[in-house]
N, C-alpha and C positions, 0 to 999 in steps of 0.2 A: 580691190580698193584702189582709188587714185586720190592722191593728195593734190589739192588745188590751192595755191598760195599766191597772194600778192606779196612778192619779195624782191630782193635786190639781186637775184641770180644765184644765191648761195643756199637756198633752203634744202636742196637735196644733200649737199655736203654737210650742212648743219645736222640734219636728221641722221645721216649715216655716222658722223663723228660722235653724236650723242647716243648711238646704238638704239635709236627709236624706230627707224624705218629706213628701207632702201629698196630700190628696184632689184629684184633677184635675191639670191641667198645672201645672208649676212647675220650680224648680231642682233639686228632689230627685226621688226615685223616686215615681212616681204610684201611689197605692194606692186600693183601692175604698172603704176606710173606716178611720177611727181611732176606736176606742172607748176612752173614758176613764171609769173606774169612777165618778168624781164625777158625770159627766153621766148615766150609766146608773142610778145609785142602788144599785149592788151591786158588790162586789169579787170578784175571782177567789178561790176556785173556783166562785162562784155560777153556775149554768147560764145565767142570763139573758145574761151577756156573750158566752158561746160561741154561744148561740142567735141573738143579734143578728148576730154575725160570720157565721154560716152563712147567715142571711137576706140580708145584704149581698152575699154571694158567690153567692147563688142555688144553694147546694150542700147536699147531704145529708151527714150526719156521716161516712159512709164515703168521701166524696170529698175530705175536708179533712185537713189536717195542722196540728197545733199545734207550734210550735217555741218552747221556753221554757227558763228556767233554774231553775224552782222545781217540785219534785215536788208539793208540796201545792197550790199555786195553779194552775200551768199543766198539769202532767201529769194529776193527779187530776181537775181540772175538765174537761179535754177528754175524757179517757177515760170519764168518767161519762156522756157523751153519745154515746160510740162513735166519737170522733174519734181518729185515730192521733196519738200524741205522740212527739216527739223531744226528749230532754233534753240541753241543752247543759251539759256538765260535764267537768271534767278527766278524762283517762283514769284509770280505776279509782276514780272519785269516786262512783259510784252502782252499786248492785248489784240494782236493782229489775227483775225480768224482764218486767214488764208493758209496758215501753216500751223503745225503742232509745235508746242514749246516743251523742252525737256531741261532738267536741271543740270545734267552732265552726260558724259558718254555712256555711263552705266545705265542711266534712264533711257537713253536713245536705244541702246541694245535691247533692253527689256521691251520697249514699245515695238520695235521692229520684229523681235522674235515672237511676241504675242499675236502679231498679225500675219505670221508666216503661213 
């Protein structure tokens, strides 16, 4: 898993301090990488962020899934590279047929594991 965020350069520290996630062992979920747009020099939907995430994962676009809450930044950015996109939105909140909609991360996990 790689976290991709449009942030001010502090997202990795914030996640670690909140004991939610970190690169490597720690109190939160161990992730492969945390990409912060400030450090990358580009914001979503710029392809550079998604390409770096794929590189960190050692994955091709068709092997990856972007889970996000913004159609413009997350869905269109990921889909522009051929990455499957899951939009976290309230039921009936989005009618874009190009991606799947899920109510929350639990629903995203259920959807992904049902297609595994």
